[in-house]
C-alpha positions as a Markdown table, in Angstrom:
| # | Residue | x | y | z |
|---|---|---|---|---|
| 1 | Met | -36.1 | -106.3 | -34.2 |
| 2 | Ala | -38.9 | -104.0 | -35.3 |
| 3 | Arg | -39.5 | -103.1 | -31.7 |
| 4 | Gly | -35.8 | -102.1 | -31.4 |
| 5 | Leu | -35.9 | -100.0 | -34.5 |
| 6 | Phe | -39.1 | -98.3 | -33.2 |
| 7 | Ser | -37.4 | -97.6 | -29.9 |
| 8 | Arg | -34.3 | -96.1 | -31.5 |
| 9 | Ala | -36.5 | -93.9 | -33.7 |
| 10 | Trp | -38.6 | -92.8 | -30.8 |
| 11 | Leu | -35.4 | -92.0 | -28.7 |
| 12 | Ser | -33.9 | -90.1 | -31.7 |
| 13 | Lys | -37.1 | -88.0 | -32.1 |
| 14 | Thr | -37.1 | -87.3 | -28.3 |
| 15 | Tyr | -33.5 | -86.3 | -28.4 |
| 16 | His | -34.1 | -83.9 | -31.3 |
| 17 | Phe | -37.1 | -82.5 | -29.7 |
| 18 | Gln | -35.3 | -81.9 | -26.4 |
| 19 | Ala | -32.3 | -80.4 | -28.3 |
| 20 | Arg | -34.7 | -78.0 | -30.2 |
| 21 | Leu | -36.4 | -77.1 | -27.0 |
| 22 | Ser | -33.1 | -76.3 | -25.3 |
| 23 | Tyr | -32.1 | -74.2 | -28.3 |
| 24 | Ile | -35.4 | -72.2 | -28.1 |
| 25 | Arg | -34.9 | -71.7 | -24.4 |
| 26 | Ile | -31.4 | -70.5 | -24.9 |
| 27 | Lys | -32.5 | -68.2 | -27.7 |
| 28 | Tyr | -35.3 | -66.6 | -25.7 |
| 29 | Leu | -33.0 | -66.4 | -22.6 |
| 30 | Phe | -30.5 | -64.5 | -24.7 |
| 31 | Leu | -33.1 | -62.2 | -26.2 |
| 32 | Thr | -34.5 | -61.5 | -22.7 |
| 33 | Trp | -31.1 | -60.8 | -21.4 |
| 34 | Leu | -30.4 | -58.5 | -24.4 |
| 35 | Ala | -33.7 | -56.6 | -23.9 |
| 36 | Val | -32.9 | -56.1 | -20.2 |
| 37 | Phe | -29.4 | -55.0 | -21.0 |
| 38 | Val | -30.5 | -52.5 | -23.6 |
| 39 | Ser | -33.3 | -51.2 | -21.4 |
| 40 | Ser | -31.0 | -50.7 | -18.5 |
| 41 | Trp | -28.5 | -48.9 | -20.7 |
| 42 | Val | -31.2 | -46.6 | -22.1 |
| 43 | Leu | -32.4 | -45.9 | -18.5 |
| 44 | Tyr | -28.9 | -45.2 | -17.3 |
| 45 | Val | -28.2 | -42.8 | -20.3 |
| 46 | Gln | -31.5 | -41.1 | -19.7 |
| 47 | Tyr | -30.9 | -40.7 | -16.0 |
| 48 | Ser | -27.3 | -39.5 | -16.6 |
| 49 | Thr | -28.5 | -37.0 | -19.1 |
| 50 | Tyr | -31.3 | -35.8 | -16.8 |
| 51 | Thr | -28.9 | -35.3 | -13.8 |
| 52 | Glu | -26.4 | -33.5 | -16.0 |
| 53 | Leu | -29.0 | -31.2 | -17.6 |
| 54 | Cys | -31.5 | -30.7 | -14.7 |
| 55 | Arg | -29.7 | -28.9 | -11.9 |
| 56 | Gly | -32.6 | -26.7 | -10.5 |
| 57 | Arg | -31.6 | -27.4 | -6.9 |
| 58 | Glu | -28.1 | -26.2 | -7.5 |
| 59 | Cys | -29.4 | -23.1 | -9.2 |
| 60 | Lys | -31.8 | -22.3 | -6.4 |
| 61 | Ser | -29.1 | -22.9 | -3.8 |
| 62 | Ile | -26.7 | -20.5 | -5.4 |
| 63 | Ile | -29.4 | -17.8 | -5.9 |
| 64 | Cys | -30.7 | -18.1 | -2.3 |
| 65 | Glu | -27.3 | -18.0 | -0.8 |
| 66 | Lys | -26.5 | -14.7 | -2.6 |
| 67 | Tyr | -29.9 | -13.4 | -1.5 |
| 68 | Ser | -29.4 | -14.4 | 2.1 |
| 69 | Lys | -26.1 | -12.6 | 2.2 |
| 70 | Gly | -27.7 | -9.4 | 0.7 |
| 71 | Val | -25.8 | -9.6 | -2.5 |
| 72 | Ile | -28.8 | -9.6 | -4.8 |
| 73 | Asp | -32.5 | -8.8 | -4.6 |
| 74 | Gly | -35.5 | -8.9 | -6.8 |
| 75 | Ser | -39.3 | -9.4 | -7.0 |
| 76 | Ala | -39.0 | -13.2 | -6.9 |
| 77 | Cys | -36.4 | -13.5 | -4.2 |
| 78 | Ser | -38.6 | -13.8 | -1.1 |
| 79 | Ser | -41.1 | -16.1 | -2.9 |
| 80 | Leu | -38.2 | -18.4 | -3.9 |
| 81 | Cys | -36.0 | -18.4 | -0.8 |
| 82 | Glu | -38.2 | -17.5 | 2.1 |
| 83 | Glu | -41.9 | -18.2 | 1.4 |
| 84 | Ser | -41.3 | -21.2 | -0.9 |
| 85 | Ser | -44.2 | -20.1 | -3.0 |
| 86 | Leu | -42.2 | -20.2 | -6.3 |
| 87 | Tyr | -42.0 | -23.9 | -7.2 |
| 88 | Phe | -39.8 | -25.6 | -9.7 |
| 89 | Gly | -41.8 | -28.1 | -11.8 |
| 90 | Arg | -40.8 | -30.1 | -14.9 |
| 91 | Cys | -37.3 | -29.8 | -16.2 |
| 92 | Leu | -37.1 | -28.4 | -19.8 |
| 93 | Ser | -33.3 | -27.8 | -19.9 |
| 94 | Thr | -31.3 | -28.6 | -23.0 |
| 95 | Lys | -28.0 | -27.2 | -21.8 |
| 96 | Pro | -26.5 | -27.7 | -18.3 |
| 97 | Asn | -25.7 | -23.9 | -17.9 |
| 98 | Asn | -29.2 | -22.8 | -19.0 |
| 99 | Gln | -31.7 | -24.2 | -16.5 |
| 100 | Val | -35.3 | -24.1 | -17.7 |
| 101 | Tyr | -38.2 | -25.4 | -15.6 |
| 102 | Thr | -42.0 | -25.1 | -15.6 |
| 103 | Gly | -43.0 | -23.3 | -12.5 |
| 104 | Ser | -45.8 | -22.2 | -10.3 |
| 105 | Trp | -45.9 | -18.8 | -8.6 |
| 106 | Gly | -49.1 | -18.1 | -6.8 |
| 107 | Asp | -51.8 | -17.8 | -9.4 |
| 108 | His | -49.3 | -17.7 | -12.3 |
| 109 | Asp | -48.1 | -20.7 | -14.4 |
| 110 | Gly | -44.7 | -19.7 | -15.5 |
| 111 | Val | -41.3 | -20.8 | -16.8 |
| 112 | Ile | -38.3 | -20.4 | -14.6 |
| 113 | Lys | -35.0 | -19.7 | -16.3 |
| 114 | Cys | -31.6 | -19.7 | -14.5 |
| 115 | His | -28.0 | -19.5 | -15.6 |
| 116 | Leu | -25.3 | -21.5 | -13.9 |
| 117 | Ser | -22.4 | -19.5 | -15.3 |
| 118 | Asp | -21.2 | -16.1 | -14.4 |
| 119 | Ile | -22.7 | -13.5 | -16.7 |
| 120 | Leu | -20.8 | -10.3 | -16.8 |
| 121 | His | -19.9 | -9.8 | -20.5 |
| 122 | Tyr | -20.6 | -11.4 | -23.9 |
| 123 | Glu | -18.6 | -12.8 | -26.7 |
| 124 | Leu | -19.4 | -14.5 | -30.0 |
| 125 | Gly | -18.6 | -18.1 | -29.3 |
| 126 | Asp | -21.5 | -20.6 | -29.5 |
| 127 | Glu | -23.8 | -18.1 | -27.9 |
| 128 | Leu | -23.8 | -14.3 | -28.2 |
| 129 | Glu | -24.3 | -14.5 | -24.5 |
| 130 | Pro | -22.2 | -13.9 | -21.4 |
| 131 | Lys | -19.0 | -15.8 | -20.5 |
| 132 | Lys | -17.3 | -16.4 | -17.2 |
| 133 | Glu | -15.7 | -13.7 | -15.1 |
| 134 | Val | -13.9 | -13.9 | -11.8 |
| 135 | Ala | -16.9 | -13.4 | -9.5 |
| 136 | Leu | -20.7 | -13.6 | -9.8 |
| 137 | Phe | -22.7 | -10.4 | -9.3 |
| 138 | Asp | -19.7 | -8.2 | -8.7 |
| 139 | Lys | -21.1 | -5.2 | -10.6 |
| 140 | Pro | -21.9 | -2.5 | -9.8 |
| 141 | Thr | -19.5 | -2.3 | -6.9 |
| 142 | Arg | -20.3 | -0.9 | -3.4 |
| 143 | Gly | -20.3 | 2.9 | -3.4 |
| 144 | Thr | -21.7 | 3.2 | -7.0 |
| 145 | Ser | -24.2 | 6.0 | -7.2 |
| 146 | Val | -27.6 | 5.6 | -9.0 |
| 147 | Glu | -26.3 | 8.2 | -11.5 |
| 148 | Lys | -23.2 | 6.1 | -12.2 |
| 149 | Phe | -25.2 | 3.0 | -12.5 |
| 150 | Lys | -27.5 | 4.8 | -15.0 |
| 151 | Glu | -24.3 | 5.7 | -17.0 |
| 152 | Met | -23.2 | 2.0 | -16.9 |
| 153 | Val | -26.6 | 0.9 | -18.3 |
| 154 | Ala | -26.6 | 3.6 | -21.0 |
| 155 | Ser | -23.1 | 2.6 | -22.1 |
| 156 | His | -23.9 | -1.1 | -22.2 |
| 157 | Leu | -27.2 | -0.5 | -24.2 |
| 158 | Lys | -25.4 | 1.8 | -26.6 |
| 159 | Ala | -22.9 | -1.0 | -27.3 |
| 160 | Lys | -25.7 | -3.5 | -27.9 |
| 161 | Val | -28.4 | -1.5 | -29.8 |
| 162 | Gly | -26.2 | 1.3 | -31.2 |
| 163 | Glu | -26.8 | 5.1 | -31.0 |
| 164 | Gln | -30.5 | 5.6 | -30.7 |
| 165 | Ala | -32.4 | 8.8 | -30.5 |
| 166 | Asn | -34.6 | 7.3 | -27.7 |
| 167 | Leu | -31.8 | 5.5 | -25.8 |
| 168 | Ser | -32.6 | 7.4 | -22.7 |
| 169 | Ser | -36.2 | 6.0 | -22.8 |
| 170 | Leu | -34.7 | 2.4 | -22.9 |
| 171 | Val | -32.5 | 3.2 | -20.0 |
| 172 | Ser | -35.5 | 4.4 | -18.0 |
| 173 | Leu | -37.3 | 1.2 | -18.8 |
| 174 | Ile | -34.4 | -0.9 | -17.5 |
| 175 | Leu | -34.2 | 1.2 | -14.3 |
| 176 | Ser | -38.0 | 0.8 | -13.8 |
| 177 | Val | -37.5 | -3.0 | -14.0 |
| 178 | Ala | -34.5 | -2.9 | -11.7 |
| 179 | Asp | -36.7 | -1.2 | -9.0 |
| 180 | Ser | -38.3 | -4.5 | -8.1 |
| 181 | Asn | -40.2 | -3.3 | -5.1 |
| 182 | Lys | -41.4 | -0.1 | -6.8 |
| 183 | Asp | -40.3 | 2.2 | -3.9 |
| 184 | Gly | -38.7 | 4.7 | -6.2 |
| 185 | His | -35.1 | 3.7 | -5.3 |
| 186 | Ile | -32.7 | 1.2 | -6.7 |
| 187 | Ser | -30.7 | -0.6 | -4.0 |
| 188 | Leu | -27.3 | -2.1 | -4.6 |
| 189 | Pro | -28.6 | -5.7 | -4.5 |
| 190 | Glu | -31.4 | -4.7 | -7.0 |
| 191 | Ala | -28.8 | -3.1 | -9.3 |
| 192 | Lys | -26.6 | -6.2 | -9.2 |
| 193 | Ser | -29.5 | -8.4 | -10.3 |
| 194 | Ala | -30.5 | -6.0 | -13.0 |
| 195 | Trp | -27.0 | -5.8 | -14.3 |
| 196 | Ala | -26.7 | -9.6 | -14.5 |
| 197 | Leu | -30.1 | -9.8 | -16.3 |
| 198 | Leu | -29.2 | -7.0 | -18.7 |
| 199 | Gln | -26.4 | -9.2 | -20.2 |
| 200 | Leu | -29.0 | -11.7 | -21.5 |
| 201 | Asn | -30.5 | -11.2 | -24.9 |
| 202 | Glu | -33.9 | -12.7 | -23.9 |
| 203 | Val | -34.4 | -10.4 | -21.0 |
| 204 | Leu | -33.4 | -7.3 | -23.0 |
| 205 | Leu | -35.9 | -8.3 | -25.7 |
| 206 | Ala | -38.7 | -8.9 | -23.1 |
| 207 | Val | -38.1 | -5.3 | -21.8 |
| 208 | Val | -38.0 | -3.8 | -25.3 |
| 209 | Leu | -41.2 | -5.6 | -26.3 |
| 210 | Gln | -43.1 | -5.5 | -23.0 |
| 211 | Asp | -46.0 | -3.6 | -24.5 |
| 212 | Arg | -46.4 | -6.1 | -27.4 |
| 213 | Glu | -48.1 | -9.4 | -27.3 |
| 214 | His | -45.7 | -11.7 | -29.0 |
| 215 | Thr | -43.2 | -12.3 | -26.1 |
| 216 | Pro | -44.1 | -13.8 | -22.8 |
| 217 | Arg | -44.4 | -11.3 | -20.0 |
| 218 | Leu | -41.5 | -11.0 | -17.5 |
| 219 | Leu | -43.1 | -11.9 | -14.1 |
| 220 | Gly | -40.2 | -11.4 | -11.8 |
| 221 | Phe | -36.5 | -12.1 | -11.1 |
| 222 | Cys | -33.9 | -12.8 | -8.4 |
| 223 | Gly | -30.3 | -12.4 | -9.5 |
| 224 | Asp | -30.0 | -13.9 | -13.0 |
| 225 | Leu | -33.0 | -16.2 | -12.3 |
| 226 | Tyr | -36.2 | -14.9 | -13.9 |
| 227 | Val | -39.7 | -16.0 | -14.4 |
| 228 | Val | -41.8 | -15.5 | -17.6 |
| 229 | Glu | -45.3 | -16.5 | -18.5 |
| 230 | Arg | -45.8 | -20.1 | -19.6 |
| 231 | Val | -46.9 | -20.6 | -23.2 |
| 232 | Pro | -49.4 | -23.5 | -23.3 |
| 233 | His | -48.5 | -25.0 | -26.7 |
| 234 | Thr | -44.8 | -25.6 | -27.5 |
| 235 | Pro | -43.1 | -26.3 | -29.8 |
| 236 | Leu | -44.8 | -24.7 | -32.8 |
| 237 | Tyr | -45.1 | -28.1 | -34.4 |
| 238 | Gly | -43.4 | -31.5 | -34.3 |
| 239 | Leu | -43.4 | -34.7 | -32.3 |
| 240 | Ser | -41.1 | -35.3 | -29.3 |
| 241 | Leu | -39.8 | -38.8 | -29.7 |
| 242 | Pro | -37.3 | -40.8 | -27.6 |
| 243 | Trp | -33.9 | -40.5 | -29.0 |
| 244 | Pro | -33.6 | -44.3 | -29.8 |
| 245 | Met | -36.6 | -43.9 | -32.1 |
| 246 | Glu | -35.1 | -40.8 | -33.7 |
| 247 | Leu | -32.1 | -42.8 | -34.9 |
| 248 | Trp | -34.3 | -45.2 | -36.9 |
| 249 | Ile | -36.6 | -42.7 | -38.6 |
| 250 | Pro | -35.5 | -41.3 | -42.0 |
| 251 | Met | -35.2 | -37.6 | -42.1 |
| 252 | Gly | -37.8 | -37.2 | -44.9 |
| 253 | Met | -40.3 | -39.3 | -42.9 |
| 254 | Arg | -39.5 | -37.3 | -39.7 |
| 255 | Gln | -40.2 | -34.0 | -41.4 |
| 256 | Asn | -43.6 | -35.3 | -42.6 |
| 257 | Met | -44.4 | -36.6 | -39.2 |
| 258 | Asp | -43.7 | -33.2 | -37.7 |
| 259 | Gln | -46.6 | -31.8 | -39.8 |
| 260 | Trp | -49.2 | -34.4 | -38.8 |
| 261 | Phe | -50.2 | -32.9 | -35.5 |
| 262 | Thr | -50.7 | -29.2 | -36.4 |
| 263 | Pro | -53.8 | -26.9 | -36.0 |
| 264 | Ser | -56.2 | -26.4 | -38.9 |
| 265 | Trp | -54.9 | -24.2 | -41.7 |
| 266 | Pro | -56.8 | -21.0 | -40.7 |
| 267 | Arg | -55.2 | -21.3 | -37.3 |
| 268 | Lys | -51.8 | -21.9 | -38.7 |
| 269 | Ala | -52.3 | -18.8 | -40.9 |
| 270 | Lys | -53.1 | -16.8 | -37.8 |
| 271 | Ile | -50.0 | -18.1 | -36.0 |
| 272 | Phe | -47.9 | -17.1 | -39.0 |
| 273 | Ile | -49.4 | -13.6 | -39.1 |
| 274 | Gly | -48.3 | -13.3 | -35.4 |
| 275 | Leu | -44.7 | -14.2 | -36.5 |
| 276 | Leu | -44.9 | -11.5 | -39.3 |
| 277 | Glu | -46.0 | -9.0 | -36.6 |
| 278 | Leu | -43.2 | -9.9 | -34.3 |
| 279 | Ile | -40.7 | -9.5 | -37.2 |
| 280 | Glu | -42.3 | -6.1 | -37.9 |
| 281 | Asp | -41.8 | -5.1 | -34.2 |
| 282 | Ile | -38.1 | -5.9 | -34.2 |
| 283 | Phe | -37.2 | -4.6 | -37.7 |
| 284 | His | -36.1 | -1.0 | -37.1 |
| 285 | Gly | -38.3 | -0.9 | -34.0 |
| 286 | Thr | -38.5 | 1.7 | -31.3 |
| 287 | Phe | -35.1 | 0.7 | -29.8 |
| 288 | Gly | -33.3 | -0.5 | -32.9 |
| 289 | Ser | -33.2 | -3.7 | -34.9 |
| 290 | Phe | -32.9 | -7.3 | -33.6 |
| 291 | Leu | -32.0 | -10.4 | -35.5 |
| 292 | Met | -33.8 | -13.7 | -34.8 |
| 293 | Cys | -31.1 | -16.3 | -35.3 |
| 294 | Asp | -33.0 | -19.4 | -34.6 |
| 295 | Met | -36.2 | -20.0 | -36.6 |
| 296 | Arg | -36.7 | -23.6 | -35.5 |
| 297 | Ala | -40.1 | -24.7 | -34.3 |
| 298 | Ser | -38.8 | -25.1 | -30.7 |
| 299 | Thr | -38.2 | -21.3 | -30.6 |
| 300 | Phe | -41.9 | -20.6 | -30.9 |
| 301 | Gly | -45.2 | -21.6 | -29.3 |
| 302 | Tyr | -48.8 | -20.4 | -29.3 |
| 303 | Thr | -51.7 | -19.7 | -26.9 |
| 304 | Asp | -55.1 | -21.3 | -26.8 |
| 305 | Arg | -56.3 | -18.5 | -29.1 |
| 306 | His | -53.5 | -19.4 | -31.5 |
| 307 | Asp | -51.5 | -16.2 | -30.9 |
| 308 | Leu | -47.8 | -16.7 | -31.6 |
| 309 | Arg | -45.3 | -16.4 | -28.7 |
| 310 | Leu | -41.5 | -16.4 | -28.8 |
| 311 | Val | -40.6 | -18.9 | -26.1 |
| 312 | Asp | -36.8 | -18.9 | -26.5 |
| 313 | Gly | -35.2 | -15.6 | -27.1 |
| 314 | Arg | -31.6 | -16.5 | -26.3 |
| 315 | Arg | -30.6 | -16.2 | -30.0 |
| 316 | Val | -32.5 | -12.9 | -30.7 |
| 317 | Val | -29.6 | -10.4 | -30.7 |
| 318 | Ala | -29.4 | -6.7 | -31.3 |
| 319 | Glu | -28.2 | -6.1 | -34.8 |
| 320 | Glu | -25.5 | -3.7 | -33.7 |
| 321 | Ala | -24.0 | -6.2 | -31.2 |
| 322 | Phe | -24.2 | -8.9 | -33.9 |
| 323 | Lys | -22.2 | -6.7 | -36.4 |
| 324 | Gln | -19.6 | -5.7 | -33.9 |
| 325 | Ala | -19.1 | -9.4 | -32.9 |
| 326 | Met | -19.0 | -10.7 | -36.5 |
| 327 | Ile | -16.3 | -8.3 | -37.8 |
| 328 | Leu | -14.0 | -9.7 | -35.0 |
| 329 | Gln | -14.6 | -13.3 | -36.1 |
| 330 | Arg | -11.8 | -14.9 | -38.1 |
| 331 | Cys | -12.8 | -17.1 | -41.0 |
| 332 | Glu | -11.6 | -19.2 | -43.9 |
| 333 | Asp | -14.9 | -19.5 | -45.7 |
| 334 | Asp | -18.6 | -18.5 | -45.3 |
| 335 | Ala | -19.3 | -21.6 | -43.2 |
| 336 | Asp | -17.3 | -19.9 | -40.3 |
| 337 | Cys | -19.5 | -16.9 | -40.3 |
| 338 | Ile | -22.7 | -18.1 | -38.6 |
| 339 | Tyr | -24.3 | -17.2 | -35.3 |
| 340 | Gly | -27.0 | -19.3 | -33.8 |
| 341 | Val | -28.8 | -21.6 | -36.3 |
| 342 | Asp | -29.3 | -19.4 | -39.3 |
| 343 | Cys | -27.8 | -15.9 | -39.1 |
| 344 | Arg | -25.1 | -16.0 | -41.7 |
| 345 | Thr | -22.7 | -13.4 | -43.2 |
| 346 | Ser | -20.0 | -13.9 | -45.8 |
| 347 | Cys | -16.3 | -14.3 | -45.3 |
| 348 | Asp | -13.8 | -11.7 | -46.6 |
| 349 | Arg | -11.1 | -14.2 | -47.7 |
| 350 | Ala | -8.5 | -11.5 | -48.2 |
| 351 | Glu | -8.8 | -10.2 | -44.7 |
| 352 | His | -9.9 | -13.6 | -43.1 |
| 353 | Arg | -12.7 | -11.7 | -41.3 |
| 354 | Cys | -16.5 | -12.1 | -41.4 |
| 355 | Met | -18.5 | -9.3 | -42.9 |
| 356 | Ala | -20.8 | -7.4 | -40.7 |
| 357 | Asp | -24.2 | -7.6 | -42.6 |
| 358 | Val | -26.4 | -10.6 | -42.3 |
| 359 | Ala | -27.0 | -12.4 | -45.6 |
| 360 | Gln | -30.8 | -12.7 | -45.2 |
| 361 | Pro | -33.2 | -10.6 | -43.0 |
| 362 | Asn | -35.5 | -12.1 | -40.4 |
| 363 | Leu | -38.5 | -12.2 | -42.8 |
| 364 | Ala | -36.7 | -14.3 | -45.5 |
| 365 | Arg | -35.5 | -16.9 | -43.0 |
| 366 | Ala | -39.0 | -17.0 | -41.4 |
| 367 | Cys | -40.6 | -17.7 | -44.7 |
| 368 | Gly | -38.1 | -20.4 | -45.5 |
| 369 | Ala | -38.4 | -22.1 | -42.1 |
| 370 | Leu | -42.2 | -22.2 | -42.1 |
| 371 | Lys | -43.0 | -22.6 | -45.8 |
| 372 | Asp | -44.0 | -26.3 | -45.5 |
| 373 | Tyr | -45.9 | -25.6 | -42.3 |
| 374 | Leu | -48.0 | -22.9 | -44.0 |
| 375 | Leu | -48.5 | -24.7 | -47.4 |
| 376 | Arg | -49.7 | -28.0 | -45.9 |
| 377 | Gly | -53.5 | -27.9 | -45.9 |
| 378 | Val | -53.8 | -24.5 | -47.7 |
| 379 | Pro | -57.0 | -24.0 | -49.7 |
| 380 | Val | -56.5 | -25.0 | -53.3 |
| 381 | His | -57.5 | -21.6 | -54.7 |
| 382 | Leu | -55.0 | -19.9 | -52.5 |
| 383 | Gln | -52.0 | -22.2 | -53.0 |
| 384 | Glu | -50.5 | -20.8 | -56.1 |
| 385 | Glu | -50.5 | -17.2 | -54.9 |
| 386 | Leu | -49.3 | -18.0 | -51.4 |
| 387 | Glu | -46.5 | -20.1 | -52.8 |
| 388 | Lys | -45.5 | -17.3 | -55.1 |
| 389 | Gln | -45.4 | -14.8 | -52.3 |
| 390 | Leu | -43.4 | -17.1 | -50.0 |
| 391 | Tyr | -40.7 | -17.7 | -52.6 |
| 392 | Ala | -40.5 | -13.9 | -53.2 |
| 393 | Cys | -40.1 | -13.5 | -49.4 |
| 394 | Met | -37.4 | -16.2 | -49.3 |
| 395 | Ala | -35.5 | -14.3 | -52.0 |
| 396 | Leu | -34.9 | -11.2 | -49.9 |
| 397 | Lys | -31.3 | -10.4 | -49.3 |
| 398 | Gly | -29.9 | -8.4 | -46.4 |
| 399 | Ser | -27.6 | -6.3 | -48.5 |
| 400 | Ala | -29.9 | -5.7 | -51.5 |
| 401 | Glu | -30.6 | -2.1 | -52.5 |
| 402 | Gln | -34.1 | -0.8 | -51.4 |
| 403 | Met | -34.3 | -4.0 | -49.2 |
| 404 | Glu | -36.3 | -2.1 | -46.5 |
| 405 | Met | -39.0 | -1.1 | -49.0 |
| 406 | Glu | -39.2 | -4.6 | -50.4 |
| 407 | His | -39.3 | -6.0 | -46.9 |
| 408 | Ser | -42.3 | -3.9 | -45.9 |
| 409 | Leu | -44.1 | -4.6 | -49.2 |
| 410 | Ile | -43.7 | -8.3 | -49.0 |
| 411 | Leu | -44.6 | -8.5 | -45.3 |
| 412 | Asn | -47.7 | -6.4 | -45.9 |
| 413 | Asn | -48.7 | -8.4 | -48.9 |
| 414 | Leu | -48.4 | -11.7 | -47.0 |
| 415 | Lys | -50.4 | -10.3 | -44.0 |
| 416 | Thr | -53.2 | -9.0 | -46.3 |
| 417 | Leu | -53.4 | -12.3 | -48.2 |
| 418 | Leu | -53.7 | -14.4 | -45.1 |
| 419 | Trp | -56.1 | -12.0 | -43.2 |
| 420 | Lys | -58.4 | -11.8 | -46.2 |
| 421 | Gln | -58.6 | -15.6 | -46.2 |
| 422 | Ile | -59.3 | -16.1 | -42.5 |
| 423 | Ser | -61.1 | -12.9 | -41.6 |
| 424 | Asn | -64.6 | -14.4 | -42.0 |
| 425 | Thr | -63.7 | -17.6 | -40.0 |
| 426 | Asn | -63.9 | -18.2 | -36.2 |
| 427 | Asp | -60.1 | -18.5 | -36.2 |
| 428 | Ser | -59.5 | -14.8 | -36.8 |
């Protein structure tokens, strides 16, 4: 009897052990299946996103077809389409119609930018950039004289930058860029390429600031595809994390993480001085004023010597063009009157139209965007004064009386304070 009880107990334990073992196996089998399913789904989404965003082959095919038919020409056309010495590298695109790739062109490391939409005029919309027309590269038309093309360029620039005393100098700069082979003549294919590029804010800014050091140099173009110098360190700060991780990280923690991997404070100060100099260049500059409507870290980068570079100028728009577009924009409240990320105006609720003047100048928005970046790691003896000046900078208003005088005073005070602190260091 005792033996029978022992046998039944042993069989019961064996059964429970086997049942538990089966449960564990099923549990781990389910978890393994779930992990494979989630991983496959993530890979599929990533691949789908990549194929949608990264269409460099399509871009090259369109450009080279137009070049082979003699529709367009430019300094990069033969290298891209005939010699194959202009290579597409890593895809950096964030929008399907704005293709961005790292590139290699002979001895130059560059960034290739190409637009997959027709680019013959601009509207407000999501971008103060060109929208579609019937045909690509249809202006100027056959039979257009160089003098007529010059008038077209002058009229377009006047609409964008306003009436300028030196508008003719800007027209001459554009025409010199259009003459890609530097033979002293502008062919119809060269003119078509130049006209397409002229619609783009970033290219216009590169021409306007070509003698300055804060924008990458324009290396060449073919149609609306163009190549600029590559900036080694981008974005200005922040970590690039896979999007599933982004979903689980709280915003406050994410903002702190972005500041972990930044240069030493003297180097950050030098980078910020570069931003102040860029703002100085485009605030009532030689060819009018421009508004920087995206102050996010991804808009900027810096060189190995910690000199600031503007790496994405798509939302840097001529102030005159901005005003003309905003007054045509209908609105119900102030939230409807915004261009880019942070160029805001107020809404005239009686007329249901946006006002023309931007609420805050470039300097105020730059100080607000980079305040935490600059204050993190600042020397203790400097913190109070720097914080005071940054808040005074952020308080600038676009419509305030004597704003231009205040703007210059605050900008110069900030530059002086920072240069004084780093002038005796190796980082200056």
